PyMOL Python script that loads the backbone (N, CA, C, O; Angstrom):
from pymol import cmd

cmd.read_pdbstr("""\
ATOM      1  N   MET A   1      95.321  88.672 115.346  1.00  0.00           N
ATOM      2  CA  MET A   1      96.444  87.897 114.189  1.00  0.00           C
ATOM      3  C   MET A   1      95.384  86.511 113.616  1.00  0.00           C
ATOM      4  O   MET A   1      94.278  86.134 114.004  1.00  0.00           O
ATOM      5  N   ASN A   2      96.250  86.037 112.604  1.00  0.00           N
ATOM      6  CA  ASN A   2      95.671  84.175 112.995  1.00  0.00           C
ATOM      7  C   ASN A   2      96.872  83.634 113.256  1.00  0.00           C
ATOM      8  O   ASN A   2      97.755  84.344 112.772  1.00  0.00           O
ATOM      9  N   SER A   3      97.418  82.405 113.975  1.00  0.00           N
ATOM     10  CA  SER A   3      98.030  81.776 114.222  1.00  0.00           C
ATOM     11  C   SER A   3      98.910  81.189 113.259  1.00  0.00           C
ATOM     12  O   SER A   3      98.640  81.715 112.179  1.00  0.00           O
ATOM     13  N   TYR A   4      99.792  80.391 113.131  1.00  0.00           N
ATOM     14  CA  TYR A   4     101.265  80.140 112.107  1.00  0.00           C
ATOM     15  C   TYR A   4     100.031  79.166 111.265  1.00  0.00           C
ATOM     16  O   TYR A   4      99.822  79.394 110.074  1.00  0.00           O
ATOM     17  N   SER A   5      99.240  78.059 112.011  1.00  0.00           N
ATOM     18  CA  SER A   5      98.574  77.319 111.599  1.00  0.00           C
ATOM     19  C   SER A   5      97.450  77.378 110.615  1.00  0.00           C
ATOM     20  O   SER A   5      97.134  76.592 109.722  1.00  0.00           O
ATOM     21  N   GLU A   6      96.849  78.679 111.064  1.00  0.00           N
ATOM     22  CA  GLU A   6      95.722  79.310 110.381  1.00  0.00           C
ATOM     23  C   GLU A   6      96.322  79.274 109.020  1.00  0.00           C
ATOM     24  O   GLU A   6      95.933  78.708 107.997  1.00  0.00           O
ATOM     25  N   LEU A   7      97.339  79.998 109.251  1.00  0.00           N
ATOM     26  CA  LEU A   7      97.718  80.598 107.741  1.00  0.00           C
ATOM     27  C   LEU A   7      98.540  79.996 107.027  1.00  0.00           C
ATOM     28  O   LEU A   7      98.607  80.317 105.841  1.00  0.00           O
ATOM     29  N   ILE A   8      99.315  79.054 107.500  1.00  0.00           N
ATOM     30  CA  ILE A   8      99.452  77.901 106.458  1.00  0.00           C
ATOM     31  C   ILE A   8      98.302  77.362 105.885  1.00  0.00           C
ATOM     32  O   ILE A   8      98.159  77.569 104.680  1.00  0.00           O
ATOM     33  N   ARG A   9      97.305  76.609 106.568  1.00  0.00           N
ATOM     34  CA  ARG A   9      96.519  76.446 105.859  1.00  0.00           C
ATOM     35  C   ARG A   9      95.421  76.788 104.671  1.00  0.00           C
ATOM     36  O   ARG A   9      94.832  76.194 103.768  1.00  0.00           O
ATOM     37  N   GLN A  10      95.541  78.515 105.405  1.00  0.00           N
ATOM     38  CA  GLN A  10      94.980  79.187 104.180  1.00  0.00           C
ATOM     39  C   GLN A  10      95.572  79.518 102.671  1.00  0.00           C
ATOM     40  O   GLN A  10      95.004  79.907 101.651  1.00  0.00           O
ATOM     41  N   SER A  11      96.929  79.207 102.956  1.00  0.00           N
ATOM     42  CA  SER A  11      98.224  79.255 101.617  1.00  0.00           C
ATOM     43  C   SER A  11      97.914  78.015 101.355  1.00  0.00           C
ATOM     44  O   SER A  11      98.224  77.871 100.172  1.00  0.00           O
ATOM     45  N   LEU A  12      97.431  76.902 101.802  1.00  0.00           N
ATOM     46  CA  LEU A  12      97.496  75.529 101.060  1.00  0.00           C
ATOM     47  C   LEU A  12      96.036  75.505  99.927  1.00  0.00           C
ATOM     48  O   LEU A  12      95.871  75.361  98.715  1.00  0.00           O
ATOM     49  N   TYR A  13      94.786  75.837 101.652  1.00  0.00           N
ATOM     50  CA  TYR A  13      93.484  76.529 100.380  1.00  0.00           C
ATOM     51  C   TYR A  13      94.219  76.949  98.660  1.00  0.00           C
ATOM     52  O   TYR A  13      94.104  76.323  97.606  1.00  0.00           O
ATOM     53  N   PHE A  14      95.023  78.344  98.980  1.00  0.00           N
ATOM     54  CA  PHE A  14      95.069  79.071  97.853  1.00  0.00           C
ATOM     55  C   PHE A  14      95.459  78.373  96.868  1.00  0.00           C
ATOM     56  O   PHE A  14      94.853  78.336  95.797  1.00  0.00           O
ATOM     57  N   ILE A  15      96.974  77.465  97.229  1.00  0.00           N
ATOM     58  CA  ILE A  15      97.426  76.453  95.818  1.00  0.00           C
ATOM     59  C   ILE A  15      96.452  75.649  95.373  1.00  0.00           C
ATOM     60  O   ILE A  15      96.162  75.479  94.189  1.00  0.00           O
ATOM     61  N   GLU A  16      95.710  74.926  96.723  1.00  0.00           N
ATOM     62  CA  GLU A  16      94.796  74.257  95.589  1.00  0.00           C
ATOM     63  C   GLU A  16      93.865  74.607  94.560  1.00  0.00           C
ATOM     64  O   GLU A  16      93.487  74.085  93.512  1.00  0.00           O
ATOM     65  N   THR A  17      93.589  75.767  95.259  1.00  0.00           N
ATOM     66  CA  THR A  17      92.493  76.708  94.795  1.00  0.00           C
ATOM     67  C   THR A  17      92.764  77.194  92.993  1.00  0.00           C
ATOM     68  O   THR A  17      91.998  77.166  92.029  1.00  0.00           O
ATOM     69  N   ASN A  18      94.352  77.660  93.150  1.00  0.00           N
ATOM     70  CA  ASN A  18      94.507  77.895  91.656  1.00  0.00           C
ATOM     71  C   ASN A  18      95.736  77.128  91.244  1.00  0.00           C
ATOM     72  O   ASN A  18      96.694  77.826  90.912  1.00  0.00           O
ATOM     73  N   LEU A  19      95.911  75.598  91.195  1.00  0.00           N
ATOM     74  CA  LEU A  19      96.334  74.221  91.262  1.00  0.00           C
ATOM     75  C   LEU A  19      96.552  74.823  90.013  1.00  0.00           C
ATOM     76  O   LEU A  19      97.596  75.475  90.009  1.00  0.00           O
ATOM     77  N   TYR A  20      95.805  74.840  88.722  1.00  0.00           N
ATOM     78  CA  TYR A  20      96.158  75.045  87.249  1.00  0.00           C
ATOM     79  C   TYR A  20      97.224  76.597  86.917  1.00  0.00           C
ATOM     80  O   TYR A  20      97.863  76.590  85.865  1.00  0.00           O
ATOM     81  N   GLU A  21      97.260  76.982  87.207  1.00  0.00           N
ATOM     82  CA  GLU A  21      97.450  78.887  87.288  1.00  0.00           C
ATOM     83  C   GLU A  21      99.247  78.701  88.145  1.00  0.00           C
ATOM     84  O   GLU A  21      99.880  77.947  88.883  1.00  0.00           O
ATOM     85  N   GLU A  22      99.329  79.586  87.620  1.00  0.00           N
ATOM     86  CA  GLU A  22     101.049  80.248  87.328  1.00  0.00           C
ATOM     87  C   GLU A  22     101.592  80.636  88.908  1.00  0.00           C
ATOM     88  O   GLU A  22     101.725  81.856  89.013  1.00  0.00           O
ATOM     89  N   ILE A  23     101.855  80.069  89.862  1.00  0.00           N
ATOM     90  CA  ILE A  23     101.706  80.933  91.138  1.00  0.00           C
ATOM     91  C   ILE A  23     102.765  80.875  91.463  1.00  0.00           C
ATOM     92  O   ILE A  23     103.582  80.048  91.059  1.00  0.00           O
ATOM     93  N   GLY A  24     103.036  82.110  92.591  1.00  0.00           N
ATOM     94  CA  GLY A  24     104.884  81.711  92.898  1.00  0.00           C
ATOM     95  C   GLY A  24     104.819  81.541  94.154  1.00  0.00           C
ATOM     96  O   GLY A  24     103.704  81.400  94.654  1.00  0.00           O
ATOM     97  N   LEU A  25     106.301  81.504  95.198  1.00  0.00           N
ATOM     98  CA  LEU A  25     106.579  82.004  96.604  1.00  0.00           C
ATOM     99  C   LEU A  25     105.899  83.233  96.623  1.00  0.00           C
ATOM    100  O   LEU A  25     104.907  83.318  97.346  1.00  0.00           O
ATOM    101  N   GLU A  26     106.215  84.091  96.032  1.00  0.00           N
ATOM    102  CA  GLU A  26     105.459  85.520  96.278  1.00  0.00           C
ATOM    103  C   GLU A  26     104.035  85.767  97.217  1.00  0.00           C
ATOM    104  O   GLU A  26     103.709  86.066  98.365  1.00  0.00           O
ATOM    105  N   GLU A  27     103.535  85.481  96.116  1.00  0.00           N
ATOM    106  CA  GLU A  27     102.265  85.096  95.502  1.00  0.00           C
ATOM    107  C   GLU A  27     101.093  84.140  97.034  1.00  0.00           C
ATOM    108  O   GLU A  27     100.043  84.468  97.585  1.00  0.00           O
ATOM    109  N   VAL A  28     102.044  82.905  97.186  1.00  0.00           N
ATOM    110  CA  VAL A  28     101.036  82.298  97.933  1.00  0.00           C
ATOM    111  C   VAL A  28     101.811  83.621 100.025  1.00  0.00           C
ATOM    112  O   VAL A  28     101.219  83.959 101.050  1.00  0.00           O
ATOM    113  N   ALA A  29     103.128  83.806  99.562  1.00  0.00           N
ATOM    114  CA  ALA A  29     103.223  84.621 100.736  1.00  0.00           C
ATOM    115  C   ALA A  29     102.425  85.787 101.392  1.00  0.00           C
ATOM    116  O   ALA A  29     102.133  86.118 102.540  1.00  0.00           O
ATOM    117  N   SER A  30     102.236  86.198 100.287  1.00  0.00           N
ATOM    118  CA  SER A  30     101.123  87.688 100.434  1.00  0.00           C
ATOM    119  C   SER A  30      99.784  86.530 100.538  1.00  0.00           C
ATOM    120  O   SER A  30      99.252  86.784 101.618  1.00  0.00           O
ATOM    121  N   GLU A  31      99.316  85.816 100.124  1.00  0.00           N
ATOM    122  CA  GLU A  31      98.351  85.074 100.855  1.00  0.00           C
ATOM    123  C   GLU A  31      97.770  85.309 102.567  1.00  0.00           C
ATOM    124  O   GLU A  31      96.767  85.809 103.076  1.00  0.00           O
ATOM    125  N   ALA A  32      99.083  84.608 103.099  1.00  0.00           N
ATOM    126  CA  ALA A  32      99.298  84.845 104.042  1.00  0.00           C
ATOM    127  C   ALA A  32     100.118  85.621 104.877  1.00  0.00           C
ATOM    128  O   ALA A  32     100.760  85.140 105.811  1.00  0.00           O
ATOM    129  N   LEU A  33     100.114  87.057 104.501  1.00  0.00           N
ATOM    130  CA  LEU A  33     100.412  88.544 105.080  1.00  0.00           C
ATOM    131  C   LEU A  33     101.639  88.246 105.956  1.00  0.00           C
ATOM    132  O   LEU A  33     101.875  88.641 107.098  1.00  0.00           O
ATOM    133  N   LEU A  34     102.680  87.112 104.800  1.00  0.00           N
ATOM    134  CA  LEU A  34     104.516  87.028 106.029  1.00  0.00           C
ATOM    135  C   LEU A  34     105.257  87.635 104.030  1.00  0.00           C
ATOM    136  O   LEU A  34     104.836  87.763 102.880  1.00  0.00           O
ATOM    137  N   SER A  35     106.292  87.771 104.681  1.00  0.00           N
ATOM    138  CA  SER A  35     106.926  88.320 103.380  1.00  0.00           C
ATOM    139  C   SER A  35     107.385  87.181 103.110  1.00  0.00           C
ATOM    140  O   SER A  35     107.456  86.419 104.074  1.00  0.00           O
ATOM    141  N   PRO A  36     107.863  86.634 101.726  1.00  0.00           N
ATOM    142  CA  PRO A  36     108.558  85.088 101.336  1.00  0.00           C
ATOM    143  C   PRO A  36     109.476  84.853 102.479  1.00  0.00           C
ATOM    144  O   PRO A  36     108.996  84.313 103.476  1.00  0.00           O
ATOM    145  N   TYR A  37     110.298  85.070 102.474  1.00  0.00           N
ATOM    146  CA  TYR A  37     111.621  84.902 103.330  1.00  0.00           C
ATOM    147  C   TYR A  37     110.690  83.620 104.766  1.00  0.00           C
ATOM    148  O   TYR A  37     110.980  82.425 104.829  1.00  0.00           O
ATOM    149  N   HIS A  38     109.883  84.140 105.489  1.00  0.00           N
ATOM    150  CA  HIS A  38     108.766  84.429 107.092  1.00  0.00           C
ATOM    151  C   HIS A  38     108.198  83.187 106.375  1.00  0.00           C
ATOM    152  O   HIS A  38     108.701  82.152 106.813  1.00  0.00           O
ATOM    153  N   TYR A  39     107.555  83.054 105.680  1.00  0.00           N
ATOM    154  CA  TYR A  39     106.812  81.864 104.766  1.00  0.00           C
ATOM    155  C   TYR A  39     107.216  81.012 104.969  1.00  0.00           C
ATOM    156  O   TYR A  39     106.856  80.219 105.839  1.00  0.00           O
ATOM    157  N   HIS A  40     108.161  80.905 104.166  1.00  0.00           N
ATOM    158  CA  HIS A  40     109.679  79.923 103.810  1.00  0.00           C
ATOM    159  C   HIS A  40     109.788  79.179 105.426  1.00  0.00           C
ATOM    160  O   HIS A  40     109.630  78.109 106.013  1.00  0.00           O
ATOM    161  N   GLN A  41     110.075  80.233 105.574  1.00  0.00           N
ATOM    162  CA  GLN A  41     110.146  79.558 107.340  1.00  0.00           C
ATOM    163  C   GLN A  41     109.322  79.369 108.151  1.00  0.00           C
ATOM    164  O   GLN A  41     109.856  79.196 109.246  1.00  0.00           O
ATOM    165  N   VAL A  42     108.231  79.308 108.189  1.00  0.00           N
ATOM    166  CA  VAL A  42     106.836  79.236 109.193  1.00  0.00           C
ATOM    167  C   VAL A  42     106.610  77.669 108.272  1.00  0.00           C
ATOM    168  O   VAL A  42     106.443  76.773 109.099  1.00  0.00           O
ATOM    169  N   PHE A  43     106.571  77.211 107.051  1.00  0.00           N
ATOM    170  CA  PHE A  43     105.616  76.608 106.132  1.00  0.00           C
ATOM    171  C   PHE A  43     107.370  75.814 106.542  1.00  0.00           C
ATOM    172  O   PHE A  43     108.086  76.574 107.194  1.00  0.00           O
ATOM    173  N   ARG A  44     107.706  75.070 106.356  1.00  0.00           N
ATOM    174  CA  ARG A  44     108.799  74.564 106.405  1.00  0.00           C
ATOM    175  C   ARG A  44     108.691  73.761 108.178  1.00  0.00           C
ATOM    176  O   ARG A  44     108.591  72.572 108.482  1.00  0.00           O
ATOM    177  N   ARG A  45     108.760  74.909 108.987  1.00  0.00           N
ATOM    178  CA  ARG A  45     108.362  74.157 110.290  1.00  0.00           C
ATOM    179  C   ARG A  45     107.402  73.584 111.257  1.00  0.00           C
ATOM    180  O   ARG A  45     107.448  72.916 112.290  1.00  0.00           O
ATOM    181  N   ALA A  46     106.294  74.258 110.300  1.00  0.00           N
ATOM    182  CA  ALA A  46     105.094  73.220 110.521  1.00  0.00           C
ATOM    183  C   ALA A  46     104.481  72.247 109.646  1.00  0.00           C
ATOM    184  O   ALA A  46     103.494  71.549 109.880  1.00  0.00           O
ATOM    185  N   MET A  47     105.513  72.315 108.153  1.00  0.00           N
ATOM    186  CA  MET A  47     105.034  70.887 107.511  1.00  0.00           C
ATOM    187  C   MET A  47     105.990  70.198 107.376  1.00  0.00           C
ATOM    188  O   MET A  47     105.941  69.234 106.613  1.00  0.00           O
ATOM    189  N   ARG A  48     107.089  70.497 108.062  1.00  0.00           N
ATOM    190  CA  ARG A  48     108.421  69.880 108.390  1.00  0.00           C
ATOM    191  C   ARG A  48     108.887  70.117 107.048  1.00  0.00           C
ATOM    192  O   ARG A  48     109.851  70.679 107.567  1.00  0.00           O
ATOM    193  N   SER A  49     109.105  70.216 105.881  1.00  0.00           N
ATOM    194  CA  SER A  49     109.460  70.174 104.699  1.00  0.00           C
ATOM    195  C   SER A  49     109.507  70.919 104.107  1.00  0.00           C
ATOM    196  O   SER A  49     108.958  71.870 104.664  1.00  0.00           O
ATOM    197  N   SER A  50     110.017  71.295 102.760  1.00  0.00           N
ATOM    198  CA  SER A  50     110.520  73.123 102.060  1.00  0.00           C
ATOM    199  C   SER A  50     109.056  73.401 101.501  1.00  0.00           C
ATOM    200  O   SER A  50     108.481  73.315 102.586  1.00  0.00           O
ATOM    201  N   HIS A  51     108.275  73.608 100.806  1.00  0.00           N
ATOM    202  CA  HIS A  51     107.270  73.584  99.646  1.00  0.00           C
ATOM    203  C   HIS A  51     108.264  73.773  99.038  1.00  0.00           C
ATOM    204  O   HIS A  51     108.280  74.980  99.278  1.00  0.00           O
ATOM    205  N   SER A  52     109.511  73.568  98.183  1.00  0.00           N
ATOM    206  CA  SER A  52     109.936  73.510  97.450  1.00  0.00           C
ATOM    207  C   SER A  52     109.119  72.262  96.259  1.00  0.00           C
ATOM    208  O   SER A  52     108.620  71.294  96.834  1.00  0.00           O
ATOM    209  N   GLY A  53     109.027  72.281  95.100  1.00  0.00           N
ATOM    210  CA  GLY A  53     107.904  71.282  94.677  1.00  0.00           C
ATOM    211  C   GLY A  53     106.551  71.728  93.786  1.00  0.00           C
ATOM    212  O   GLY A  53     106.263  71.625  92.593  1.00  0.00           O
ATOM    213  N   LEU A  54     105.703  72.407  95.243  1.00  0.00           N
ATOM    214  CA  LEU A  54     104.482  72.693  95.335  1.00  0.00           C
ATOM    215  C   LEU A  54     104.355  74.151  94.540  1.00  0.00           C
ATOM    216  O   LEU A  54     103.183  74.504  94.664  1.00  0.00           O
ATOM    217  N   PHE A  55     104.997  75.000  93.879  1.00  0.00           N
ATOM    218  CA  PHE A  55     104.826  75.904  93.148  1.00  0.00           C
ATOM    219  C   PHE A  55     106.096  76.156  92.564  1.00  0.00           C
ATOM    220  O   PHE A  55     106.228  77.064  91.743  1.00  0.00           O
TER     221      PHE A  55
END
""", "prot")
cmd.dss("prot")
cmd.show_as("cartoon", "prot")
cmd.util.cbc("prot")
cmd.orient("prot")
């Protein structure tokens, strides 16, 4: 299992590579292999910020 920091890195890469696509929390969380709720919690702790505004 990947560490949370690796999952966040992978999800940020996913966001970057799909910058011009309409993606939401569900798609990004799925790429990180987490539920949307769990992804939100992990992202907020790792980035010290919310994901709102990114997608």
